[in-house]
N, C-alpha and C positions, 0 to 999 in steps of 0.2 A: 666273371659272370656278369651279364647285363641285367642287374636288378631293376625291376620295374619301378618307375618313379611315382606312380599313382595307383594305389590298390584300394578297393572298396570291399569291406567285409559285410555280408548280409546274414542276418540271423536275428534271434531275439537277444536282448542285452540288459545288463544290470542297470537299474536296480530291480528289474523283474526277477522274481525268484524262480529260477529254472536252471538246470544243469547246462543247457545249451547257452543260456545267457552268460553264465560264468565262463564257459569255454570261449565264446566269441570275444569276451572282454580280455581274457588271457592272450588270445591269439593276436588281437589288435595291439595290446600293450607290448607284447614280445616283438612284433614286427617293428613298431616305432622305436623300441629300445635298441634293438640290435641292428637296425637299418635306418638310422636317424636322417640320412641324406634323402630318403624317400618320404613321400607323404602318404597318408592313409586316412580313411574315414569309415564310419559305420553307417549302414542303412538298416534300421531296426524295424522288425515287425511287431505290432502291438496286438495283444489279446483283448484289450479294452479300448473303446473308442477314444477315451481321453488321453491315452498314452501314459508315459511315465516322465519323471523329472530326470532326464538323461544328462550325462556329462557332455561336454562340448564336442567330443569326437563323434557323437551321433549327429550327423549333418542332415539326415532325412529319415522320416518314419512313415510307415503305411499301416493301415488297419487290416488285420487278418481276414476279415470277411468282406472287404470292399474290393471287388475285382478290378474296378477302374484304377484304384490307387496303385496296383501292381504295375500297370502300364505307365503311369506317371512316374513311378520310381525308376523304371527303366529309362524313360526319357531324361530324367534328371541325371542319371549316371552317364548316359551317352553325351549329354551336353557338358559334363564336367571333365571330359577328356580322360576318363578312367581307363587305365591300361589293362588291368586284370580285376575281375570280380571273384571273390572267394565266398562261396555260398555254403552255409551250414544247413544241412537237411536233416530234419527229424519229422516223422509223422506226428501231426497234431499242432504244429506251430504255424502252418499255413492253411488258408481257407480252401473250401471246395472239397469234393469227394477225395479222400486220401491226400488232401493238400494240393490238389491239381492247379490251384490259382497261381502257384509259383511258376508254372509253365508259361503263363502270360508274360511275366516279367522276363524270363529267360529268352523267350522267342523274340523279344523286342530289343535285346541288347546288341551292341555292335562291337563288343570286345570279348576276348576269350574268358570263359568261366572255368574255375576250378571248384569242384563240389566235394565237400567232406560229408560222407554218409555216416551218420551217427547210429543209425539202425538199419540193418540189412536182414530182412525176415527170411526164414527158411521156407515158410508156407504162406506167402502173401496171397491176399485175395486179388481178384482181377484188377480192381482200381489201384491197389498198392503196387502191383506188378507193372501196370502201365505207367504210373507216375514215375517210379524209380527208373525204369528203362528209358523213358523220354528225357528225364533229367540227365541221365548218362549220355544220351545221344546229343543233347544240347551243350554238354560240357566238353571243353578241350581235354581236360584230365579229371579223374576222380580219385579221391583219397578214402581209404578205410584204415582202421587202426589195428587190425589183426589179420593174420593169414587166413583164418576162417572166413572173414569178411571178403577177402579177395576171392576165395574159392566160391562163395555164394554168388558174387557178382558174375563170375565167369560161367558157372554151371546153371544157375537159375535165371539170371537176368541177361545173360548173353552179352556181357560187356567185354570188349576185346581186352585180352590180358595186358597188351602193351600200353593200354590207356590207364591202367590202375597203378597207383602208388600206395604202398603200405607205410604209414607214418604213425608212430606211437602217439597216444594221448600225451600231451605235454604236462610236465610237472615242475614245480618250483625247485630251485637248486638249494636244498636244505642240507646242512652238515649232518654227519652221522654222529648222533649224540646219545648219551645215557639218558633214558627216560626220566630218571630221578631228578635231572636238572630242571625239568619243567613242572614237576608235580606240585611244588609249593604254590604255584600260581593258582591252583584250584583247591588248595587245602586238603590234598590227598597224599601228603608225604608218607612214605613207608607202605603205601598200598600197591597191590597188584592191579593194574588198570587194563581193562578191556574196553575197546572203543568201536562203535559203529557210527558213521555220520552220513548225512545226505538228507534230502527231503523225505519226510516220514510218510509212508503209505503202506497198506496191508501187504503188498507184494514183496516187502523187504524181509519178512520172516523173522522179525525181532522177537516175537513170542517164543520161538524155538530156543533162542539164547537164554531168555528169562527162565524157561522151563529147565534149562541145563544148569542154571546157577545154584540151586540147592546142593547139588553134588559138589560143584566147584567150591562153594563157600564152606562146605563141611571140611574139605581138605585144606583150603586156603581162606581162612575167615576174613582176612583183610582185602579180599577182592572187591573191586568196584567196577561196575559196568556203566560206561557213559554212553548215552544215546543222544547224539548231537545232531541237531537240525530242526528247522521249522517243519510243520506239517505242510504237505503239498497244497499250494493255494487252491487247486481244483477240489481237493478233498475237503478243505475248510469251507469252501463255498457250498458244497453239496451236503456235508455231514457235520461240519464244525470239527470239534476235537474229540469226536467219539472214539476214534482208533487209539489216540494217545491215552485217553482215559481208560480204555480197556487194557492197555499195557500196564498202566499204573495199578489197576485193580488186580491184574494177574500177578504182578510182583508182590503185592500185599498178600494175596491168597497163598502164594508159594513161600512166604516167609522171608523174602529177600528185598523187602521194600527199602531198607536202608542201604542196600548194596547196589541199587540202580539210581543213577543220576540222570535226569532228563534236562537237557538244555534246549529249550524251544526257541531257537534263533537261527536266522540265516547268516552264517558266519562269513566274514571277510577273510582274505587270504592270511593276513598276519595272525589273526586270532586262530584260524584253523591250524596254522603251523605250530602254535603252542599246544593245542589239543593233541595233535599228532605226536609232537615231541614227548608228551607225557604218557603216551600209550605204550604198554608192553606188548600187547597182542591186538591186532586189528581183525574184526570179524565182518564178513559179508554173507549173511545167511539167506540170500535170495531164494525165492520159491520156484523160479522158472528158469530153465536152461537157456531160453531164447533172449539172451542179452549179449550182443556182439561187442559192446564197449561199456566200460564202467569207469567214469572219471574218478569216483571215490576210491576204487580199488587201485587205480594208477597212482594217485597221490600217496596212499599209505604204503604201497609196495615200493615206489621209487624213493620214499624217504627212509627206507630201511626198517620197516616194521615186520615182525613175524605175523603172517596172515593165515587165518583159518577161514575157509570159504566153501560154500556149496559149489558144485561143478557146473556153473553156467559157462557159456562159451569163452568169454574173455578170461575168466579165472582159470579154466583148464589150460589155456595157452600160456598165461603169464606165470602160473605157479608150478609149472612142470619142472622136473629135474631137481626136486628138493628145494625150490624157491618159496614154497608155502605148503599148506596142508589142505586137502580137499575132503569134505565130509558129505554123505548122502543128503539129499533134500529131505526136509521135515524129519530130521533124526536128532532129537535133543541129546540122546545118550552119546551119539558119536561126537557131537559138539563138546559135551562134557569130557569125554575121554581124551580128545586131542588137546584141549586147553589144559587139562590137568597134566598131561604128558609134557607139554611145552613148559609149563610152570615148574615142573619137577626137574627139568633137564636144561640147565643154563647153557651148556655147550651146544646142544641141539638148537635152542632158540636163537642164540647169537650167531651161530653158523648160518642159519636160515636168513637172519637179518642181513648178514654181510653179502650173501649171494644176491638178495633182492636189491640191496643198495648198489652193488657193482653194476648190475644190469640196468638199474635206474639211471646211471650216468648218461646213457644214450637216450634217455627220455626227458632230460631237462629241456626247458624251453629254448635255450640257445641252440642245442643240437636239432630239436624238432623244427625250429624256424629255418635253419639252414636247408632242411629237406623241403619245407614248404616253398621257400624262395626258389629252389631248384625246380620244383614243379611249376611255379609261376613262369619261370623262364622257358621251360619246355612248352607250356601252354601258349605262350606268345609266338612261338616258332611255328605253330600249326595254323593253317588257313581256317578262317571261320566264315560261315555263311551270313551275310548281312541281310537284314529284313528289307522289304521293298520300300521305296520312297512313299511317304504319305501323299494322299491326294491333295492337289492344290485347291485353293479356294475357287468355287464356281463363279464363272462370269455371269453377268446379268444385273439388271437394275432393280430386282426385287419385284414383289407382287403388289406393292402398295398402290392405292387409287390415286394418290397425289404424288406428283413428280417434282423433284428438286431440280434446280439449275444443274447443268452438267459440270463435271469437274474438268477444268482445263489447266494443263500444266505448262502452257507456253512460256509464261514469264518465269516460272521456277527454273526451267531449263536455260532461259536467257541469262539468269543471274548466276548460274552454276557453271563451273569449269572442272578441270581435272583435280583441283585442289579442294574445292568445297563450294559453298554458296557465298557470293559476295554480299556483305552485310547492307550496303547502301546503294541507292540509285539516284541518278539525276534524271528526273522524269522517268522514262521507262528503261533508261540505259544503265547498265552496271557502272558504279563509280569505283573503279579499281583502286584509286588512291587510298581509300579507306579500308581496303583489305577485307579480311574475314574475321569471324568470331565463333567461338564454341557455342554460344547461346543459339545462334541461328542454325548452325550445322546440327545441333541436337534437335531443334524443332523440325528441321528438314528431314532428319532421319525418322522421327516419329510420324511425320506426314506420310512418308513412303510406306511405312508399315500399315497405317490406316487405309491408305488407298488400296494397297494389296488386299487387306481384309475385306474391303468393299467389293472386291472382285474386279477392280479396274486397273490393276497393275499390268505392266508389260516389260519386255526385256530392257528397254531404255531406262525405265524407272528403277528396275533392279540394279542396273549398272550404276546409276546415280546414287542409290542407297549405299552401295559399297564405297563411293567417294566420301559421302558424309560420315560413314563409319570410320573410314581411314583417317579423316580429320580428327575425330574424337580420339582415336587410337594414338595419334601423334601428340595431341594436346595433353594426354594423361601424364601426370607426374608420378612415375613409379616410386613407391615407397612413401609418398605423402598422402596418397588417396585423394588428390585434388587435380584440377585441370587448369591449364593456362587458357586464356580467353582470346585476346586480340592478337591477330597475325597480320603483318603487312602483306601487300600484294607480292612482294618478292620473297615471301615465305620466311620472314624473320619474326620470331615471337617478340612482342612489345612489352612484356611483363614477365616477372619471375613466376607469379602464380595469379590466376584469375580471381574473379569475384566469387563469393560464396554461392551466389545464384547460378553462375555458370557451372559450378560443380554440381549443384542440385539438378539443373536441367539436363546435364550430361547423364547423370544417374537415372533420371526419368526416362531418357531415351534408351539407355541400356536395358532398363526393366521392361520397356515396351517391346524391345526386340525379343527378349526372352519370353515374355508373356503372350505375344500376339503373332509374331512372324511365322511363316511356314518354312523359312529359309534356315535349315539346320546349321549351316555354316555361320550365319549371323548370330544364332542363339549361342553356339559354342564360343564364338568370339566375345560376346557380351557378358557371359556369366562370370568368368573370373575377374574381369575388370569391375563389375558391379560388386562382387564379393569384397574386393579390395577397397573400393572407394566408398561404399555405403557407410561403413563405420565412422568415417571422417566427419559425416554430417552431424553426429551427436555432439561434437565439440564446437561446431560453428554457431555463431550467435543469431543467424538470420532465420526468422520464421518462414520466409519464402523458400529458402534453401531446404528447410525441414519439409515444407509442403511438397516441393518437387521430389525430394527423396522418398516421402511417403507414397507419392504417385508411382514412382519407379518401383518401390517395393510391392505395392499392391498389384501393379501390372505383372511383375515377376511371379508373384504368388498365384496368379491365375493359372500358371503352368505347373509350378512346383509349390503347391500349397502347404507342404509339410516341411519346407526348409526351415529348420529351427533357428539358424543364425539370422536369416533375413526377417523372420517373424519377430525375433527378439529385438532387433534394431528398429523395426517398424514400431513395436510397442514403445520403445524408448523415445522415438521421435514424436509419437502421438502424445505421450505423457508430457513432453516439453511443450507441445502445442496447447494441451489442456491447462497447464500451469499458466501460460501466457493468457489464455482466454479467461480463466478464473480471476487472475490478477487485474485484468483490464476491464472486464465486462461490467455493465450496469443495466438497469431496466431499460433506459433510453438508448444505451449504446452497447448492445450485445456483440462485442467485437474483440479481437485478439490484441489490438493496439489502440492507442489513443489518437489514431489518425488513419486515414485511407490514402494510399499512394498509388502504386501500380500493381497490376496483376492481382487485384484484391480477391477476386472470387476463388483463386487457387487455394487460399487458406481454408475456406469452407469446403471446397471440392475435395481436398485431401482428407478431411475428417469423414466426409460422407463415404468415400471409398474405403478408408481404413475401418470405419465402423462395420461395413459390410464384410470386409476381409476378415476382421477379427471377431465378427459376430458379436459386436458390442453395441447395443442399442443406444446407450448413453452417448457414445462418441458420434454415432449417426445423427442422433437428435440435435446435438450441438452444431454439427455441420449444417443440417437442414435449417435449423432456427437462425443461425447467423447468416446463411445465404438468403433466407427469406427477407431478413432485415436489409441486407445489402442490395438485393435486386429491387425491393420496394423503394429504397432510397434513390435508385437510379432510373426509375420509370416515370415518365411525365404524367401518366394517368393517375387518378385519385382513388381507384378501387380495383379489386381483382377482376371485375367485369369490364373495366375500362383501363387497360394497361397503358395505353398511350404508346410512346416510343421510348427507345433507350437513350439515356443521358449519362454516359459514363463519367466518373470523376475525372476532371481535367488535370493534365500534368502541369498546367500553369498555376501552381500553388497547392494542388491536391486538396485535402480536406482534413483539417485538424479539429479535433473535438472542441466544440464551443466557439469555433471561428466560422467565417464564411467559406463555403465550399467553392472550388473552382469548377466551372462548367466547360471550359476549353483549356487547352487543346485536348480533344478527345482522341483516344488511340485505338486502332484496331485490336491491339492485344487485349484490351479490356472487354471488347465485344466477344472475342473468341473465348476467353477464359470464362465469361459469364454463360455463353451458350453451352460450353462443355460442362460446367458445374450444374446448370439446370437440367441437362440431359442425365447427369449422374443422379440428381435428386428424383427425376422421373423414374429412372430404372429402380431406384430403391423404394420410393413411396407408391409408385403406380398412380400418382395423382396427376391428372391431365393438365392441371394448371402449370406444371413445370414444363411440359412440352409446349404449351402455348407461349410461355415466357421465352423459351429458347428460340421459338420461331420469330417472335417479335424482335428479340435482340438481334437475330441474324439479319433481319430486314434493315437494320441500321447501315449495313454495308451497301445496300442498294437504294438508299435515299430516304428511308423512313427515320429521319433524324431531325435535329434542330434546324438545319438549313435546307432540308429537302434535296440534298445533293448526293449523288452516288459516290461512295468511296471506292467501290469496285469499278475497274475500267474494263468493259467488255471487249474493247478493241485490242488490248494487249494481253488480257488474262491476268493482269496484275492488280494490286490493291494499293491505293494511295495511302500516304503515311499519316493521315489524320484529318481531323475537322477543326479548323480554326474558328474564331468568332465570326469571321466574314467570308471564309473561303475554304476550299479543300487544299491540303498540301499535295501538290502535284507529283512529288517524288514517290516512286513505287519500290521501296526497299524490301529486303528479305523478311524482316519481322512482320510487316504489314501483310505482304502477300501470303506468307505462311499462315498468318492468323486467319485470313479469309478462307484459305483452302482447308485448313484444319477444321474450322467451324462447319463448313459445307460438307466435308467428308464425314464428320461425326453425325450430321443429320442424315446423310445417305445411309450410314450404318444403322441408325435408329429406325429409319423407314424400312429397312430390310428386316429388322428384328420384331417390329410390332405388327399386329394383325390389322387387316383392313377395318375391322370393327373399331379397334382402338383409335385408328387414324380418323375415322369418321366422327367418333365421339369427341375426340379432341379438336375437331374442326381444323385440321392441319391444312392451311392455305399458304403456300409458299410462292413468292414472286418469281416468275420465270423470266 
């Protein structure tokens, strides 16, 4: 059997207190236990906006009442190369009329869906009928847990019979034990123990058992009735513990207060097994026949308990042929009669237990999971209808009043070949001798995504993007989570592992692909590599590597904002940055290090983006404050009204705290990073000063600098490698050209995004 290698389970999930959450958890754990060679994850629906403290298998979460998040969840699953989705359906856990928001998720999936219907109503209203029928239509196969459920699907919902699988509710594999073995655990040695468990609510009929207890206790004085389970969270929210208190009052009024033990707790499996083990008779006194599945009944029955139940649908089917006892609804006398009869007849009770236990062997999770996997395999063999391709970004230069210089890619293509982008140039010609590097191919890939987003991409650029992506793909060190950096022109790697920064930049590029591109193939390629590589940054010592990783994570979370793994690592990287900042900063030097070297603005930029992504104003403020200090330090003007021109920290000595700063050699990388950071600050603060600063800094490329010389070469479309104390470096390498193009493209994107009024108010005047 060709077991799928990647399965996603959708439903609610523990620690949320819900029967479906428990089932989804059991289903996931059984799959990973019995099929460890396959991978699985959980996508959980939340009933509260803040979600829950989920275990690590919950890779993505979405909010019940946020329709857009359903579409994002589908996009996440598509990008993760998921082979099969297993959906748990229950009315009430998904948003919209009768839970119809889940249809948005299903309609956007590109893999087969297997749906387990936990409730199948005999008399659905119009919305309930439509939703279930549509889910069945969108599912490759559907599962119910009883034959009556199968019949309802066929006759009421018109689901084709050959599409339906009947698979029992799974149960733990518990040995057939004497109840006395477990009773000392609860201090009830020598007692006759009755048990009901599950979330407490008025539809459970527990008052009928309490009303039956006086007769039972009169005959068997050592009888104890255990009511196990927390009150249903919705009931607690609306009414508090009114229902539980009424049951306690009823027990007191009937004179059986000491015979009823309430355990107000949501029990884990191990604890539940002890309670079940101690029970002599299990009771489900439900008030309504319309229950197609009962997980609590399945657990007790399969563990070999003698069961007394009202005749709801699942109980009728499971307890037939002497495997249990059925009593009429709301009939306390019948409950008392049957319990007294079972307590009086050990042979009858133990025979009933044995029948239940033997049938329960087919319900243990190992057997159930075999049938689920068989259903998964069948689902994958059926053709599925794929959704239409999303619309591509619209072309056009935007409606802004002020126009930017056009984006020319002549020199980008001149430096690029079928391997990647050559890192250096002699004048405008590629210098093949010095080969390629991951840093520049990562930047080039980011640029292609930005140009595409600006609506200026074409087939040639798309093809070149694949080349840059392929370079990163080859550079990646599987198992180490890092990248090699330098490659010779004859395609030999020149090092075992690259710099920390090259790994960080590669992750930044991967995150940008996931978060921004419309190319689904690029998203699907980038996601697993980012997931593997991102955790490695936490152990690296470089703040710039952390910053690049933060940028990549923030870009990624633009598309998949509820990916808990990426958010967790993002928070870890941010925490490391904050420690560096707090350890280094002073009133005169609000910075992350005791020196300024290269790509400085990226440290502030990363925190600005992280603060917005994590909705942490403290992080944002540190990013903005440190950037304000850095940019002010590098502008020749003496005030906000007179910014002057950009004077980046020179690489000929950098700037060590307390020493003289270097003014030359000025690098295009510093200008690009500063433009990008200022634009991020503008988007976050809406303060036009940041847009003005970004514009001023960009003009450094075109001559608004210390020497009044253009760094950008309009003849070639390339950018020269820097500004010396007396001249421009005439070489036009990849880093410099990419820096110019990235800064320009981000300004194009900003011009598209802001209104004409904002442009006018900010006095955006760009040199053409």
